[in-house]
C-alpha positions in Angstrom: 29.9 -30.5 -46.6 26.7 -28.8 -47.9 24.0 -28.7 -45.2 20.6 -29.4 -46.8 18.7 -27.5 -44.2 15.3 -28.3 -45.4 16.0 -32.0 -45.1 17.8 -31.7 -41.8 14.7 -29.9 -40.3 12.5 -32.7 -41.7 14.6 -35.3 -39.9 14.3 -33.5 -36.6 10.6 -33.2 -37.1 10.2 -36.9 -37.7 12.4 -37.8 -34.8 10.1 -35.8 -32.5 7.3 -38.1 -33.6 9.0 -41.5 -33.3 12.4 -42.9 -32.4 12.9 -44.8 -35.7 13.1 -42.9 -39.0 13.4 -44.7 -42.3 15.2 -42.5 -44.8 14.7 -43.7 -48.3 15.8 -42.4 -51.7 17.6 -43.5 -54.8 21.3 -44.2 -55.0 23.4 -41.0 -54.7 20.5 -38.8 -53.7 22.5 -37.7 -50.7 21.3 -40.1 -47.9 24.9 -40.7 -46.6 25.8 -37.0 -46.7 22.6 -36.1 -44.9 23.2 -38.7 -42.3 26.8 -37.6 -41.7 25.7 -33.9 -41.4 23.3 -34.5 -38.6 24.4 -32.8 -35.4 25.4 -35.0 -32.4 24.7 -38.2 -34.3 26.9 -41.3 -34.3 27.3 -42.7 -37.9 27.6 -46.4 -38.8 28.2 -47.6 -42.3 26.5 -51.0 -42.5 28.4 -51.9 -45.7 31.5 -52.5 -43.6 31.9 -56.1 -42.2 33.3 -54.9 -38.9 30.2 -52.7 -38.4 27.9 -55.6 -39.2 29.8 -57.8 -36.7 29.3 -55.2 -34.0 25.5 -55.5 -34.5 25.3 -59.3 -34.4 23.9 -58.9 -30.9 21.4 -56.1 -31.3 20.7 -55.7 -27.5 24.4 -55.4 -26.7 24.9 -52.9 -29.5 21.9 -50.7 -28.5 22.7 -50.9 -24.7 25.7 -48.7 -25.3 23.7 -46.1 -27.2 21.0 -45.2 -24.7 20.0 -41.5 -25.1 22.1 -41.1 -28.3 21.2 -40.3 -31.9 22.4 -42.9 -34.4 22.6 -43.1 -38.2 22.6 -46.7 -39.7 23.5 -46.2 -43.3 22.6 -48.9 -45.8 20.9 -50.9 -43.0 19.6 -53.5 -45.4 23.1 -54.9 -45.6 22.5 -56.4 -42.2 21.3 -60.1 -42.2 18.1 -59.2 -40.3 17.7 -55.4 -40.2 14.1 -55.3 -39.1 15.1 -57.3 -35.9 17.5 -54.6 -34.8 15.1 -51.8 -35.6 12.2 -53.5 -33.8 14.2 -54.1 -30.7 15.3 -50.5 -30.7 11.7 -49.2 -31.0 10.3 -51.5 -28.3 13.1 -51.7 -25.8 15.4 -48.7 -26.4 13.1 -45.8 -27.1 15.7 -43.2 -26.0 17.9 -44.2 -28.9 17.0 -42.1 -32.0 17.8 -44.1 -35.1 18.0 -42.9 -38.7 18.1 -45.9 -41.0 18.7 -45.5 -44.7 17.9 -47.6 -47.8 17.1 -47.3 -51.4 13.6 -48.7 -51.4 10.5 -48.6 -49.4 10.8 -50.6 -46.2 8.4 -53.4 -47.2 9.8 -53.8 -50.8 12.5 -56.3 -49.9 12.3 -59.8 -48.5 15.2 -58.7 -46.2 12.6 -57.0 -44.0 10.4 -59.6 -42.3 8.7 -56.8 -40.4 7.8 -53.4 -41.9 7.7 -51.8 -38.3 4.2 -50.6 -38.7 3.4 -48.1 -35.9 7.0 -48.1 -34.8 8.7 -45.8 -37.3 8.2 -42.8 -39.6 9.5 -42.4 -43.1 11.2 -39.6 -45.1 11.6 -39.7 -48.8 14.7 -37.9 -49.9 14.0 -36.9 -53.5 16.4 -35.4 -56.0 17.2 -31.8 -55.3 14.4 -29.4 -54.7 14.3 -25.6 -54.9 15.4 -25.3 -51.2 18.6 -27.2 -52.1 19.7 -25.1 -55.0 20.9 -22.1 -52.9 22.7 -24.4 -50.5 24.7 -25.9 -53.4 25.5 -22.4 -54.6 23.7 -22.6 -58.0 20.2 -21.5 -58.6 20.4 -21.9 -62.4 17.2 -23.9 -63.1 18.0 -25.0 -66.7 21.3 -26.4 -65.3 19.4 -28.4 -62.7 17.0 -29.7 -65.3 19.7 -30.9 -67.7 22.1 -32.3 -65.1 19.4 -33.7 -62.8 19.0 -33.5 -59.0 21.5 -36.1 -57.7 24.1 -33.8 -56.1 27.3 -35.3 -57.7 25.7 -35.0 -61.2 24.3 -31.5 -60.5 27.8 -30.3 -59.4 29.4 -31.6 -62.6 30.4 -28.8 -65.0 29.2 -30.9 -68.0 26.4 -33.4 -68.2 28.0 -36.6 -66.8 26.9 -39.0 -69.5 29.2 -41.8 -68.3 28.0 -41.4 -64.7 24.4 -42.1 -65.7 25.3 -45.5 -67.0 27.6 -46.3 -64.0 24.7 -45.3 -61.8 22.4 -47.8 -63.7 25.0 -50.6 -63.4 25.3 -50.0 -59.6 21.5 -49.8 -59.3 21.2 -53.2 -61.0 24.0 -54.8 -59.0 23.3 -53.4 -55.5 19.6 -52.6 -55.4 17.9 -54.9 -57.8 20.0 -58.0 -57.3 20.4 -57.8 -53.6 16.8 -56.7 -52.8 14.7 -58.3 -55.6 16.9 -60.9 -57.4 15.5 -60.2 -60.8 16.9 -62.0 -63.9 17.5 -60.8 -67.4 19.5 -57.7 -66.9 19.5 -56.7 -70.5 15.7 -56.8 -70.6 15.3 -54.8 -67.4 17.8 -52.1 -68.4 16.2 -51.8 -71.8 12.9 -51.2 -70.1 14.4 -48.5 -67.9 15.9 -46.8 -71.0 12.6 -46.8 -72.9 10.7 -45.6 -69.8 13.1 -42.7 -69.3 12.9 -41.8 -73.0 9.1 -41.8 -72.9 8.8 -40.3 -69.4 5.6 -38.5 -68.7 3.5 -40.5 -71.2 0.6 -42.9 -70.6 1.9 -46.3 -69.7 0.9 -49.4 -71.6 2.8 -52.6 -70.7 2.2 -54.2 -74.0 4.2 -51.5 -75.8 7.3 -52.5 -73.9 7.0 -56.2 -74.0 8.3 -56.9 -77.5 11.3 -54.4 -77.4 12.4 -55.9 -74.0 11.7 -59.5 -75.1 9.6 -60.3 -72.0 6.0 -60.8 -71.3 3.5 -58.1 -70.4 3.3 -59.6 -66.9 7.1 -59.2 -66.5 6.9 -55.6 -67.6 4.3 -54.9 -64.9 6.6 -56.6 -62.4 9.5 -54.4 -63.6 7.4 -51.3 -63.1 6.5 -52.3 -59.6 10.2 -52.7 -58.7 11.0 -49.3 -60.2 8.2 -47.7 -58.2 9.2 -49.4 -55.0 12.8 -48.1 -55.4 11.5 -44.6 -56.4 13.1 -44.8 -59.9 9.6 -44.5 -61.5 6.9 -42.2 -60.3 3.5 -43.7 -61.2 0.5 -41.3 -61.4 -3.0 -42.9 -61.6 -5.8 -41.1 -63.3 -8.1 -38.8 -61.4 -11.7 -39.7 -62.0 -15.2 -39.7 -60.6 -16.0 -42.7 -62.9 -17.6 -40.6 -65.6 -17.9 -42.6 -68.9 -16.0 -39.8 -70.6 -12.8 -40.1 -68.4 -9.7 -42.3 -68.5 -9.9 -44.4 -65.3 -7.2 -47.0 -65.6 -4.1 -46.2 -67.6 -1.3 -44.6 -65.4 1.2 -42.0 -66.5 4.8 -42.9 -65.6 7.7 -40.4 -65.0 11.4 -41.0 -64.6 12.6 -40.0 -61.2 15.1 -37.4 -62.3 15.3 -34.9 -65.1 19.0 -35.7 -65.7 18.3 -39.3 -66.5 15.4 -38.3 -68.8 17.7 -35.9 -70.7 20.5 -38.6 -70.9 18.2 -41.3 -72.3 16.6 -38.8 -74.7 20.1 -37.8 -75.9 19.7 -34.2 -74.9 23.0 -32.3 -74.3 21.4 -28.9 -74.4 17.9 -27.7 -73.8 15.5 -26.0 -76.3 12.5 -24.1 -75.1 10.1 -27.0 -75.7 12.4 -29.3 -73.7 12.3 -26.9 -70.7 8.6 -27.1 -70.7 8.6 -30.9 -70.5 11.2 -31.0 -67.8 9.5 -28.3 -65.8 6.6 -30.7 -65.3 8.9 -33.3 -64.0 10.5 -30.8 -61.6 7.2 -29.6 -60.3 6.2 -33.2 -59.6 9.5 -33.9 -57.8 8.9 -30.7 -55.6 5.4 -31.7 -54.7 6.4 -35.2 -53.8 9.2 -33.9 -51.6 6.9 -31.5 -49.8 3.9 -33.9 -49.5 6.0 -37.0 -48.9 3.6 -39.0 -51.1 3.4 -39.9 -54.8 -0.4 -40.0 -54.6 -0.8 -37.2 -57.1 -3.1 -37.8 -60.1 -3.5 -36.6 -63.6 -6.8 -36.1 -65.5 -7.6 -37.0 -69.1 -10.9 -37.5 -70.9 -11.6 -39.6 -73.9 -11.5 -36.5 -76.2 -7.9 -35.9 -75.3 -8.2 -33.0 -72.8 -5.7 -33.4 -70.1 -4.5 -31.7 -66.9 -1.0 -32.3 -65.7 -1.5 -32.9 -62.0 -4.4 -33.2 -59.6 -4.0 -33.0 -55.8 -7.1 -33.7 -53.6 -6.6 -33.7 -49.9 -9.3 -35.8 -48.1 -12.6 -34.0 -47.8 -11.6 -31.0 -50.0 -12.1 -30.1 -53.6 -9.4 -31.0 -56.1 -6.6 -28.7 -57.0 -5.8 -28.9 -60.7 -2.2 -27.9 -61.7 -0.9 -27.1 -65.1 2.9 -26.8 -65.5 4.2 -24.2 -68.0 7.7 -22.9 -68.5 6.2 -19.5 -69.4 2.7 -18.1 -68.7 2.4 -17.2 -72.4 2.5 -20.9 -73.3 -0.7 -21.6 -71.4 -3.8 -22.7 -73.4 -6.9 -22.7 -71.2 -8.9 -25.3 -73.2 -8.1 -28.3 -71.1 -8.6 -26.4 -67.8 -11.9 -25.1 -68.8 -13.2 -28.5 -69.8 -12.0 -29.9 -66.4 -13.7 -26.9 -64.6 -17.0 -27.8 -66.2 -16.7 -31.3 -64.9 -15.5 -30.2 -61.5 -16.9 -26.8 -60.8 -15.6 -26.7 -57.2 -12.0 -27.4 -58.2 -9.3 -24.8 -57.7 -7.3 -24.1 -60.9 -3.7 -23.2 -60.9 -0.9 -22.7 -63.5 2.6 -23.0 -62.0 5.3 -21.2 -64.0 8.6 -19.5 -63.1 7.5 -16.1 -64.5 4.4 -15.7 -62.4 5.9 -12.8 -60.4 3.8 -11.4 -58.8 1.0 -13.9 -58.6 -1.9 -13.0 -60.9 -5.3 -14.4 -61.9 -6.9 -14.6 -65.3 -10.4 -15.4 -66.4 -11.3 -17.6 -69.4 -14.9 -18.0 -70.4 -16.0 -17.4 -66.8 -13.3 -19.8 -65.4 -10.8 -18.2 -62.9 -7.3 -19.6 -63.1 -4.5 -18.5 -60.8 -0.8 -18.3 -61.9 1.8 -19.1 -59.3 5.5 -19.6 -59.0 6.5 -23.0 -57.7 7.3 -21.8 -54.2 3.9 -20.2 -53.9 2.3 -23.4 -55.1 4.2 -25.4 -52.5 2.9 -23.0 -49.8 -0.6 -23.5 -51.1 -0.4 -27.3 -51.2 1.3 -27.5 -47.7 -1.4 -25.2 -46.3 1.0 -22.5 -45.2 
């Protein structure tokens, strides 16, 4: 079993903060493997009826686990999962529990209590740079084409049939059990269109007619995809200038493999690598920051910056994602710099070795590899 050391360390860090850790991530992201690879941890698969029967009396179940570390996989299969976790947090603080699920804790009606103040959360994203060496393959184009779900990444050829099987299971086990949506064909058509147009500005009305549903339904579908981390929604960065886009979000598919599959790509051209690199950088930053609260910037003249990160009380960090430094055009960054002169400007590209800085019309822009960008964002 591959040990994803970055994520194992994050689990240990979170357990030092609180006794209950909610591990979320999309289907087949590796939650079960991660739970099973934790040292000195007793594993329970809540999909099994006998396991669920053993938890019908939460106090009796927890009584025998004092001082132990426990993984409760697919905990939302329990009739009342939040009751067990709340009792554990309040009355059995020496029991360290890792509970896994596909969505955010408050997204499903199964959870009557979101355990505010009683738990921490960890978002297991598709594979990041730290995972590649552990899986024995640092071929980045392979990761972009196959995606970051470990079984798909390890497939020698793009697993086209597996993408559809994943989507079928997502509908049956996540959507139906957690949200009880209707009109499967409309929902799946929406997902297909969203993946094919991944990274574009989202307008609900453009999807309503092809999916044969209302604009309101499309907005509800997007909320479900965001809650289950299948869609990453970036709102615009703005200081409310009249020249800036302030409302329309950009929406990204959660994984480059699915984006490739729904665009019909079986091999990647140079232009494709550039588009997917932006998705990969976004995934890496979300994994490190544990938040999707990144932004993009666009003005009404069409100037755009890929990603904006602004920690509270600090100037914005503007990030452009380029597969090669020679592909960078400074026009958008320089317009942003005039509007936000205190901003730090960065281009992240695989070929920025060593780090270097260039000046364009008096504007300084730093070129970084992704690992150096992560260090910068994480404050290391």
